[in-house]
C-alpha positions as CSV (number, residue, x, y, z in Angstrom):
1,X,-16.7,44.5,9.8
2,X,-13.1,43.1,10.2
3,X,-9.7,44.5,10.9
4,X,-6.8,44.5,8.4
5,X,-5.7,41.4,6.5
6,X,-9.1,39.8,7.0
7,X,-8.8,39.6,10.8
8,X,-12.0,39.2,12.7
9,X,-13.6,42.1,14.5
10,X,-12.8,40.8,18.0
11,X,-9.0,40.7,17.4
12,X,-6.7,43.2,19.1
13,X,-3.0,43.1,19.7
14,X,-3.7,42.2,23.3
15,X,-5.1,38.8,22.4
16,X,-2.6,36.1,23.3
17,X,-1.1,33.6,20.9
18,X,-2.8,30.6,22.4
19,X,-6.2,32.3,22.1
20,X,-5.5,33.1,18.5
21,X,-4.5,29.5,17.9
22,X,-7.7,28.2,19.5
23,X,-9.7,30.4,17.2
24,X,-7.7,29.3,14.2
25,X,-8.2,25.6,15.2
26,X,-12.0,26.2,15.2
27,X,-12.1,28.1,11.9
28,X,-13.7,26.1,9.1
29,X,-11.5,26.2,6.0
30,X,-8.2,24.4,4.9
31,X,-7.2,21.1,6.2
32,X,-5.6,21.3,9.7
33,X,-2.4,19.7,8.3
34,X,-2.1,22.5,5.6
35,X,-2.5,25.2,8.3
36,X,0.0,23.4,10.5
37,X,2.5,23.4,7.6
38,X,2.1,27.1,7.1
39,X,2.7,27.7,10.8
40,X,5.8,25.5,10.7
41,X,7.1,27.6,7.8
42,X,7.0,30.7,10.0
43,X,3.6,32.2,9.3
44,X,2.1,34.0,12.3
45,X,-1.2,32.4,13.6
46,X,-2.9,35.8,13.5
47,X,-2.1,36.2,9.8
48,X,-4.2,33.0,9.0
49,X,-7.3,34.1,10.8
50,X,-10.4,34.8,8.7
51,X,-13.2,37.3,9.1
52,X,-15.5,34.5,10.4
53,X,-12.9,33.0,12.8
54,X,-14.8,32.6,16.1
55,X,-13.9,34.5,19.3
56,X,-11.7,32.5,21.6
57,X,-14.1,32.7,24.6
58,X,-16.8,31.3,22.4
59,X,-14.5,28.4,21.4
60,X,-13.7,27.7,25.0
61,X,-17.3,27.7,26.0
62,X,-18.3,25.3,23.3
63,X,-15.5,22.9,24.0
64,X,-16.4,22.9,27.7
65,X,-20.1,22.2,26.8
66,X,-19.0,19.2,24.7
67,X,-16.5,17.9,27.3
68,X,-13.6,18.5,25.0
69,X,-10.3,20.4,25.3
70,X,-7.7,21.7,23.0
71,X,-4.0,20.7,23.2
72,X,-1.3,22.6,21.4
73,X,2.5,22.2,21.1
74,X,4.2,23.3,24.3
75,X,1.4,22.0,26.6
76,X,2.9,19.6,29.2
77,X,0.7,16.8,28.0
78,X,1.2,17.4,24.2
79,X,1.6,13.8,23.0
80,X,3.5,14.5,19.7
81,X,6.6,16.2,21.1
82,X,8.9,13.2,20.8
83,X,7.6,12.1,17.4
84,X,6.2,15.0,15.4
85,X,4.3,13.9,12.3
86,X,5.0,14.9,8.8
87,X,3.1,17.1,7.8
88,X,3.2,18.7,11.2
89,X,0.3,19.0,13.7
90,X,-0.6,22.3,15.3
91,X,-3.4,21.3,17.7
92,X,-5.5,18.3,18.8
93,X,-9.1,18.3,20.1
94,X,-9.3,15.7,22.8
95,X,-12.0,13.8,24.7
96,X,-10.6,12.1,27.8
97,X,-7.0,12.1,29.1
98,X,-4.3,13.1,26.7
99,X,-2.9,10.3,24.6
100,X,0.2,8.8,26.3
101,X,2.4,9.2,23.2
102,X,4.6,6.9,21.2
103,X,6.8,5.5,24.0
104,X,3.9,3.4,25.3
105,X,1.6,3.0,22.3
106,X,1.2,0.6,19.4
107,X,-1.1,1.2,16.4
108,X,-3.2,-1.7,15.0
109,X,-4.7,-0.9,11.6
110,X,-6.5,-2.6,8.7
111,X,-9.4,-2.4,6.3
112,X,-13.1,-1.9,7.0
113,X,-14.0,-4.9,4.9
114,X,-11.5,-7.3,6.5
115,X,-12.3,-11.0,6.7
116,X,-13.7,-12.5,10.0
117,X,-10.3,-14.2,10.5
118,X,-8.4,-10.9,10.2
119,X,-10.8,-9.1,12.5
120,X,-10.3,-11.9,15.0
121,X,-6.5,-11.4,14.7
122,X,-6.9,-7.7,15.3
123,X,-9.0,-8.3,18.4
124,X,-6.4,-10.9,19.7
125,X,-3.5,-8.6,19.0
126,X,-5.2,-5.6,20.6
127,X,-6.0,-7.6,23.7
128,X,-2.4,-9.1,23.9
129,X,-0.8,-5.7,23.6
130,X,-3.1,-4.2,26.2
131,X,-2.3,-7.0,28.6
132,X,1.4,-6.4,28.0
133,X,0.9,-2.7,29.1
134,X,0.7,-1.1,25.7
135,X,-1.9,1.5,24.7
136,X,-3.6,0.5,21.5
137,X,-4.1,3.2,18.9
138,X,-6.3,3.0,15.8
139,X,-8.7,4.9,13.6
140,X,-12.1,4.0,15.0
141,X,-13.3,2.6,11.6
142,X,-15.5,-0.5,11.3
143,X,-13.5,-3.7,10.6
144,X,-10.0,-4.1,11.9
145,X,-9.9,-0.8,13.8
146,X,-13.0,-1.6,15.8
147,X,-11.7,-5.1,16.5
148,X,-8.4,-3.8,17.9
149,X,-10.1,-1.2,20.1
150,X,-12.5,-3.9,21.4
151,X,-9.7,-6.3,22.2
152,X,-7.9,-3.6,24.2
153,X,-11.1,-2.8,26.1
154,X,-11.8,-6.5,26.8
155,X,-8.3,-6.9,28.2
156,X,-8.8,-4.0,30.6
157,X,-6.3,-1.8,28.7
158,X,-6.2,1.7,27.3
159,X,-7.0,2.6,23.7
160,X,-6.9,5.8,21.7
161,X,-9.3,6.5,18.8
162,X,-8.0,9.0,16.1
163,X,-10.9,10.3,14.1
164,X,-11.1,12.1,10.8
165,X,-14.1,14.3,11.8
166,X,-15.3,16.4,14.7
167,X,-15.4,14.5,18.0
168,X,-19.1,15.3,18.4
169,X,-20.0,13.8,15.0
170,X,-21.3,10.2,15.3
171,X,-19.2,8.6,12.7
172,X,-19.1,5.8,11.9
173,X,-22.5,5.5,13.4
174,X,-22.0,1.7,14.0
175,X,-19.2,2.5,16.4
176,X,-20.8,5.1,18.6
177,X,-21.4,2.5,21.3
178,X,-17.7,1.4,21.1
179,X,-16.6,5.0,21.5
180,X,-18.8,5.4,24.6
181,X,-17.1,2.3,26.0
182,X,-13.7,3.7,25.2
183,X,-14.5,6.9,27.2
184,X,-16.1,5.0,30.0
185,X,-12.9,2.9,30.3
186,X,-10.6,5.9,30.5
187,X,-9.6,5.9,26.9
188,X,-9.3,8.8,24.5
189,X,-10.8,10.2,21.4
190,X,-8.7,12.6,19.4
191,X,-9.0,14.6,16.2
192,X,-7.4,17.6,14.4
193,X,-10.8,18.7,13.3
194,X,-13.1,21.1,15.2
195,X,-16.5,20.0,16.4
196,X,-19.2,19.6,13.8
197,X,-16.6,18.7,11.1
198,X,-18.1,16.1,8.8
199,X,-16.1,13.0,7.7
200,X,-14.8,14.0,4.3
201,X,-12.6,11.6,2.3
202,X,-9.8,14.2,2.3
203,X,-9.6,14.0,6.1
204,X,-8.5,10.4,6.4
205,X,-5.0,10.2,4.9
206,X,-3.8,13.1,7.1
207,X,-5.5,11.3,10.0
208,X,-3.3,8.2,9.4
209,X,-0.1,10.2,10.0
210,X,-1.3,11.0,13.5
211,X,-2.0,7.3,14.2
212,X,1.6,6.6,13.3
213,X,3.1,9.5,15.2
214,X,1.2,8.5,18.4
215,X,2.7,5.0,18.2
216,X,6.1,3.3,18.6
217,X,5.0,0.6,16.1
218,X,2.3,0.0,13.5
219,X,0.8,-3.5,13.2
220,X,-0.9,-3.9,9.8
221,X,-3.5,-6.7,10.1
222,X,-5.1,-6.3,6.6
223,X,-4.3,-4.1,3.7
224,X,-5.5,-4.2,0.1
225,X,-3.2,-2.8,-2.6
226,X,-4.5,0.7,-2.3
227,X,-5.4,0.6,1.4
228,X,-5.1,3.6,3.7
229,X,-3.4,1.3,6.1
230,X,-0.4,1.4,3.8
231,X,-0.1,5.2,4.4
232,X,-0.2,4.6,8.2
233,X,2.5,2.0,7.9
234,X,4.7,4.1,5.7
235,X,4.3,7.1,8.0
236,X,5.5,4.9,10.9
237,X,8.4,3.5,9.0
238,X,9.5,6.8,7.5
239,X,10.2,8.3,10.9
240,X,13.2,6.0,11.3
241,X,12.3,5.0,14.8
242,X,9.0,3.2,14.2
243,X,8.5,-0.5,13.7
244,X,6.2,-1.9,11.1
245,X,4.7,-5.3,11.7
246,X,2.6,-7.1,9.1
247,X,0.4,-10.2,9.0
248,X,1.1,-12.0,5.7
249,X,-1.5,-13.5,3.5
250,X,-1.9,-15.7,0.4
251,X,-0.8,-14.2,-2.9
252,X,-4.4,-14.6,-4.3
253,X,-6.0,-12.8,-1.3
254,X,-6.8,-9.2,-2.4
255,X,-7.0,-8.2,1.3
256,X,-3.4,-9.2,1.8
257,X,-1.8,-7.6,-1.3
258,X,-0.7,-4.5,0.6
259,X,0.5,-6.6,3.5
260,X,2.7,-8.8,1.3
261,X,4.0,-5.6,-0.4
262,X,5.0,-4.1,2.9
263,X,6.8,-7.3,3.9
264,X,8.6,-7.3,0.5
265,X,9.7,-3.7,1.2
266,X,11.2,-4.6,4.5
267,X,8.5,-4.7,7.2
268,X,8.6,-7.4,9.9
269,X,6.5,-10.5,9.2
270,X,4.3,-11.3,12.2
271,X,3.8,-15.0,13.0
272,X,2.5,-14.4,16.5
273,X,2.0,-11.8,19.2
274,X,5.3,-12.9,20.6
275,X,7.1,-11.5,17.4
276,X,5.7,-8.1,18.2
277,X,6.4,-8.1,21.9
278,X,9.9,-9.4,21.5
279,X,10.7,-6.8,18.9
280,X,9.4,-4.1,21.2
281,X,11.1,-5.6,24.2
282,X,7.8,-5.9,26.1
283,X,6.8,-8.3,28.8
284,X,3.5,-9.8,29.8
285,X,1.8,-7.4,32.2
286,X,4.9,-5.2,32.4
287,X,5.8,-1.6,31.7
288,X,6.6,-1.3,28.0
289,X,9.2,1.4,28.7
290,X,11.0,-0.4,31.4
291,X,10.6,-4.2,30.8
292,X,13.4,-6.5,30.1
293,X,11.8,-9.9,30.5
294,X,10.5,-11.3,27.2
295,X,7.7,-13.8,27.9
296,X,6.9,-16.1,25.0
297,X,3.5,-16.9,26.5
298,X,0.5,-14.9,25.3
299,X,-0.1,-12.2,27.9
300,X,-3.9,-12.7,27.7
301,X,-3.6,-16.1,29.4
302,X,-1.4,-15.1,32.3
303,X,-3.1,-13.9,35.5
304,X,-0.4,-13.0,38.0
305,X,-0.6,-14.0,41.6
306,X,-3.4,-16.4,41.6
307,X,-1.8,-19.9,41.5
308,X,-0.4,-21.3,44.8
309,X,1.6,-23.9,42.9
310,X,3.9,-21.1,41.5
311,X,4.1,-22.4,38.0
312,X,6.7,-20.5,35.9
313,X,5.8,-21.1,32.2
314,X,8.8,-19.2,30.9
315,X,11.4,-20.8,33.2
316,X,13.0,-17.4,33.9
317,X,11.7,-16.8,37.3
318,X,9.8,-13.7,36.1
319,X,6.4,-15.4,35.7
320,X,6.3,-17.5,38.8
321,X,3.0,-17.6,40.6
322,X,0.7,-17.5,37.6
323,X,-2.3,-19.5,36.4
324,X,-3.8,-20.0,33.0
325,X,-7.2,-18.5,32.1
326,X,-8.9,-17.0,29.2
327,X,-8.9,-19.9,26.7
328,X,-12.3,-20.4,25.2
329,X,-13.6,-24.0,24.8
330,X,-12.5,-24.5,21.1
331,X,-9.0,-23.4,22.0
332,X,-8.8,-25.8,24.9
333,X,-10.2,-28.6,22.7
334,X,-7.5,-27.9,20.0
335,X,-4.7,-27.8,22.6
336,X,-6.0,-31.0,24.2
337,X,-5.8,-32.7,20.8
338,X,-2.2,-31.5,20.4
339,X,-1.2,-32.4,23.9
340,X,1.6,-34.9,22.8
341,X,3.4,-32.1,21.0
342,X,3.4,-33.9,17.7
343,X,2.3,-32.2,14.4
344,X,-1.2,-33.1,13.2
345,X,-2.6,-32.3,9.8
346,X,-5.6,-29.8,9.8
347,X,-7.9,-32.5,8.6
348,X,-7.0,-34.9,11.4
349,X,-7.1,-32.1,13.9
350,X,-10.6,-31.0,12.8
351,X,-11.8,-34.6,13.3
352,X,-10.0,-35.0,16.7
353,X,-11.3,-31.7,18.0
354,X,-14.8,-32.1,16.5
355,X,-14.8,-28.5,15.1
356,X,-16.1,-27.1,11.9
357,X,-13.3,-25.9,9.5
358,X,-14.2,-22.3,9.9
359,X,-14.1,-22.5,13.7
360,X,-10.9,-24.4,13.6
361,X,-9.3,-21.8,11.3
362,X,-10.3,-19.0,13.6
363,X,-9.1,-20.9,16.7
364,X,-5.7,-21.7,15.2
365,X,-5.2,-18.1,14.2
366,X,-5.8,-17.0,17.8
367,X,-3.5,-19.7,19.1
368,X,-0.8,-18.8,16.6
369,X,-1.0,-15.1,17.5
370,X,-0.8,-16.2,21.1
371,X,2.4,-18.2,20.5
372,X,0.8,-21.4,21.6
373,X,0.8,-23.4,18.3
374,X,2.6,-23.2,15.0
375,X,1.7,-24.4,11.5
376,X,4.4,-26.2,9.5
377,X,4.5,-28.3,6.4
378,X,4.0,-31.4,8.7
379,X,0.9,-29.9,10.3
380,X,-0.2,-28.0,13.4
381,X,2.0,-28.4,16.5
382,X,1.6,-27.1,20.1
383,X,4.7,-25.2,21.2
384,X,3.7,-23.5,24.5
385,X,0.8,-25.2,26.2
386,X,-0.8,-23.5,29.2
387,X,0.4,-25.7,32.1
388,X,-0.8,-26.5,35.7
389,X,0.5,-29.1,38.1
390,X,-1.8,-31.8,39.4
391,X,-1.2,-31.1,43.1
392,X,0.5,-28.4,45.1
393,X,4.2,-28.8,45.2
394,X,7.5,-27.3,43.9
395,X,7.3,-25.1,40.9
396,X,7.7,-26.7,37.5
397,X,10.1,-24.7,35.5
398,X,10.9,-25.3,31.9
399,X,13.5,-23.9,29.6
400,X,13.2,-20.4,28.3
401,X,10.7,-20.3,25.4
402,X,8.3,-22.7,27.0
403,X,8.0,-26.4,28.0
404,X,7.1,-28.9,25.4
405,X,3.7,-30.4,26.1
406,X,4.9,-34.0,26.4
407,X,7.5,-33.0,29.0
408,X,4.8,-31.3,31.0
409,X,2.8,-34.5,31.1
410,X,5.8,-36.6,32.1
411,X,6.4,-34.3,35.0
412,X,2.9,-34.3,36.3
413,X,1.4,-31.4,34.5
414,X,-2.0,-31.2,32.8
415,X,-3.3,-29.9,29.5
416,X,-4.5,-26.6,31.1
417,X,-8.1,-27.5,31.2
418,X,-9.0,-27.8,34.9
419,X,-12.7,-28.2,34.3
420,X,-13.6,-24.6,34.9
421,X,-15.3,-22.3,32.4
422,X,-12.5,-19.8,32.4
């Protein structure tokens, strides 16, 4: 038996609005975005309850058993207050700490079937953003999303996973281990959908608007012509305050068709991680909201406070006392081959470095995103080599934007490979 207007039997006028909202959030039925739109238009939450809407106490008990909580507008840690999405959002189920919000977050998105090179790019970007102090937001899908989350975790940063199903539903199954790592590292899983909600296709486009609303910028690593990543990018750009960054691709690459379309429509073309950080005003290892120094060196290779020689790669005084770590052997080999600062064709570079073409391509992509090399019509050229001095002494300081490799050698520097397996 129910009360009037289809209200559940447990409802009385003494039930508070938050309790009603928690029951509404847990009620199977219309998409949460549709319910939120009706609430934004002035409908009372109680008028949207159904006969089968669960009792608020039962909802609270179930969330507690699952280790989840419900956030609603007006809560002190509601993350969408500054950048409400369109359509609006009326609640979020959260596992872990509340998302930090757009002021300190960047979304990294792309397709599930992205190429190995673009997955490597997403991982590198996720790591670089995390090391620069940004929270990395993505959708938890296989492919680019998983790579971005993984990069942030590997860098010791924070990441937020926005899902299109219930937080207790293991989807995608291949990423359940990744989600456990996110939680163990202090990250967050978030969804509009109540527990036990299955991943229906209709859930994912509305999910994308939340990814954009939780982020100051959207980085599109891969997007086919009809990719869902395009909806995330457009949701970010339509707010008027969000940045949209895009990795370009060849015209014949179907995985880049959406990327190139976004660039044509006015998105910012990304050549390296530096492009993103400079546009956001971020600094390596700094506070995204407060930083003013713009380091052109990849944040992932800077470890503050460990080098007694006091090298300052940026020449600004803000990066003094750093050492260079984190370059894998292929990257060090490539940079060694480019140590004189002169362009080298890819064919000659592959021979000099002794690397297979696929390995060289992946390595060059990582180094480009790191701002350490650039590709031109003349070939590949080193532009910001990791530097160390041969013996303790005065700090070597180059001009802003990095010291050319040849100049580092002339002044007693090395190629950054000190013989350790960093």
